[in-house]
C-alpha positions in Angstrom: 8.5 3.7 -40.9 9.8 2.9 -37.4 12.9 1.9 -36.6 13.5 -1.9 -35.5 14.0 -2.3 -31.8 17.5 -2.1 -30.8 18.3 -0.3 -34.3 19.4 3.3 -33.8 17.9 5.4 -37.2 20.0 8.9 -37.1 17.1 10.4 -39.5 14.0 8.8 -37.2 15.0 8.5 -33.5 12.3 7.6 -31.7 9.1 8.9 -33.9 7.3 5.5 -33.7 5.1 6.0 -30.7 5.7 2.4 -29.9 9.3 3.0 -29.6 8.8 6.6 -27.6 6.6 4.1 -25.1 9.5 1.6 -24.9 11.9 3.9 -24.1 10.0 5.2 -21.5 9.6 2.0 -19.9 13.7 1.6 -20.4 13.8 4.8 -18.5 11.8 4.1 -15.9 13.9 0.5 -15.0 17.2 2.7 -15.0 15.8 4.9 -12.3 14.4 2.2 -10.6 18.4 0.7 -10.8 19.2 4.4 -9.3 16.5 3.2 -6.4 17.6 0.1 -5.3 21.5 1.0 -5.5 21.0 3.9 -3.4 19.3 2.0 -0.7 22.0 -0.6 -1.2 25.2 0.7 -0.9 23.7 3.5 1.7 22.0 0.9 3.2 23.3 -2.3 3.3 27.3 -1.8 3.6 28.8 -0.2 0.6 27.4 -3.1 -1.9 25.7 -2.7 -5.5 23.2 -5.3 -6.6 22.1 -3.5 -9.8 25.8 -1.8 -11.1 28.3 -5.0 -11.3 30.7 -2.3 -13.2 30.6 -0.6 -9.4 30.4 -4.1 -7.4 33.6 -5.4 -8.8 35.3 -2.0 -8.3 34.2 -2.1 -4.3 35.0 -5.5 -3.9 38.4 -4.9 -5.3 38.9 -2.0 -1.9 37.3 -5.1 0.4 39.8 -7.4 -0.9 42.5 -4.6 0.1 40.9 -3.8 3.4 39.8 -0.7 3.2 37.5 0.5 6.1 33.9 -0.1 5.7 33.7 -2.8 2.6 32.6 -6.2 2.5 34.4 -8.8 0.7 31.5 -11.3 1.3 28.8 -9.0 1.0 30.0 -8.3 -2.4 30.7 -11.8 -3.1 27.1 -12.7 -2.6 25.7 -9.7 -4.8 28.2 -11.1 -7.3 27.1 -14.6 -7.1 23.2 -14.3 -6.8 23.6 -11.5 -9.9 25.1 -14.6 -11.5 22.4 -16.5 -10.9 19.9 -14.3 -11.7 21.6 -13.8 -15.3 21.5 -17.5 -15.9 17.7 -17.7 -14.8 17.4 -14.6 -16.7 18.8 -16.9 -19.9 16.9 -19.7 -19.4 14.0 -17.6 -19.2 14.9 -15.7 -23.1 14.9 -19.7 -24.2 11.4 -20.1 -22.9 9.3 -17.1 -23.1 8.2 -16.3 -26.6 7.9 -12.7 -27.9 9.7 -9.9 -27.3 7.1 -8.3 -25.3 6.3 -10.9 -23.2 9.9 -11.7 -22.4 10.5 -8.2 -21.1 6.9 -8.0 -19.0 8.3 -11.4 -17.3 11.4 -9.9 -16.5 9.7 -6.7 -15.1 7.4 -9.0 -13.4 9.7 -11.2 -11.3 11.4 -7.7 -10.8 8.8 -6.2 -8.8 8.2 -9.6 -7.5 11.6 -10.0 -5.8 11.9 -6.3 -4.7 8.2 -6.6 -3.2 10.1 -9.9 -1.3 13.2 -7.3 -0.3 10.7 -4.5 0.6 9.1 -6.8 3.5 12.5 -8.2 4.8 13.3 -4.5 5.1 10.0 -3.6 6.9 10.4 -6.6 9.2 13.9 -6.4 10.0 15.0 -3.5 12.7 17.9 -3.1 10.4 19.0 -4.3 6.9 22.6 -3.3 7.8 23.9 -6.5 9.5 23.0 -10.5 9.8 20.7 -11.9 8.2 18.4 -8.9 6.9 21.5 -7.6 4.8 22.5 -10.6 3.2 18.8 -11.8 2.4 18.0 -8.4 0.9 21.6 -8.2 -1.2 20.5 -11.9 -2.6 17.2 -11.2 -3.6 18.0 -7.7 -5.0 21.0 -8.8 -6.8 19.0 -12.3 -8.4 16.5 -9.8 -9.4 18.5 -7.4 -11.3 20.6 -10.5 -12.8 17.2 -11.4 -14.3 16.4 -8.0 -15.7 20.3 -7.6 -17.1 19.6 -10.7 -18.8 16.8 -10.1 -20.5 17.7 -6.2 -21.2 20.9 -7.8 -23.2 18.7 -9.5 -25.5 16.1 -6.9 -26.0 19.4 -4.7 -27.4 18.1 -1.7 -27.3 20.9 0.9 -28.0 21.8 3.1 -25.1 19.7 1.3 -22.9 21.2 -1.0 -20.8 18.8 0.0 -17.6 22.4 -0.1 -15.3 25.4 0.8 -17.1 26.2 4.3 -18.4 29.6 4.3 -19.1 29.4 3.4 -22.7 26.2 5.5 -22.6 28.1 9.1 -21.8 30.6 7.8 -23.9 28.8 7.4 -27.2 27.1 11.3 -26.1 30.8 12.8 -26.3 32.2 10.7 -28.7 28.9 11.2 -31.1 28.8 14.7 -30.2 29.0 18.2 -32.5 32.6 18.7 -30.4 33.9 15.3 -32.0 32.7 15.9 -35.5 29.1 13.9 -35.1 25.3 14.5 -34.9 24.4 13.0 -32.1 21.2 11.3 -32.9 20.7 9.5 -30.0 21.7 11.6 -27.3 18.2 12.5 -26.0 18.1 9.1 -25.0 21.7 8.8 -23.8 20.7 11.9 -21.7 17.6 10.4 -20.3 19.1 7.6 -19.1 21.8 9.8 -17.6 19.4 11.7 -15.4 16.8 9.0 -14.9 20.0 7.0 -13.0 20.9 10.6 -11.0 17.1 10.9 -10.6 16.8 7.5 -9.1 19.7 7.4 -7.6 18.6 10.5 -5.5 14.9 9.3 -4.7 16.5 6.4 -3.4 19.0 7.9 -0.8 16.6 10.4 0.0 14.2 7.7 0.8 16.5 5.7 2.8 18.0 8.4 4.4 14.5 9.8 6.0 12.4 6.9 5.8 15.0 3.7 5.9 14.9 0.7 3.2 11.7 -0.3 3.1 9.8 1.9 1.8 12.2 2.9 -1.1 12.1 -0.7 -2.3 8.7 -1.1 -1.9 7.6 2.1 -4.3 10.0 0.3 -6.5 8.7 -2.8 -6.7 4.8 -1.0 -7.1 6.7 1.1 -9.9 7.8 -2.1 -11.5 4.6 -4.0 -11.1 2.9 -0.7 -13.0 5.7 -0.9 -15.6 4.7 -4.4 -16.6 1.4 -3.6 -16.7 2.2 -0.8 -18.5 4.4 -2.5 -21.4 1.4 -5.1 -21.7 -1.2 -3.1 -21.8 0.5 -0.2 -24.4 2.2 0.4 -27.5 5.9 -0.6 -26.4 4.6 -4.4 -26.7 3.5 -4.4 -30.5 6.4 -2.1 -30.9 8.3 -4.8 -29.5 6.4 -8.0 -31.3 7.8 -6.1 -34.9 11.4 -6.2 -34.4 
């Protein structure tokens, strides 16, 4: 019998095809977080829109007067992320079914990231002025919605944006610590997905600007929503 969503089965980790499909979806979203934050940090003036832990630290740097950091940009990201999280919380109250909830969140993310890509393509630069703040606001809002929904789904070690506890679990449950680390595969996968996404986002931004990586991220998000709808992840989610 497959483990229920959000629970760790030490003896049956990801043995259900539906669970594997769900983990693939969440790893894809983790990769997209890396892409988005790679573009944002390098292109929008050292600000994060997916990783709010990093953004709070960046806000501290800006408040202290460190060059290259912006209090206004950081607060815009934090504020719109929270607004998005509130909206995501409302979505969880009105959308029935765990699979429909995930599909809705990812489809909304695709739509908002598409809008951010359109701004990036239309503007001569996203590093200053209204294009910068508009792009930050759109992306932070989208990530707030997604994080709120992912929190509701509560799949262990699959937050899609934060890796601190994932890395902690990987080390604390390892053989060196006397554990068996049954979730090592998904934890390592999450770290690699974020790393690959950040690398890809940074490379694409440095060579092609902000528009292309954001457009690719939007397309992948849309394809992911379709994959959840048409694939085995939906059935697995709705069993829980």
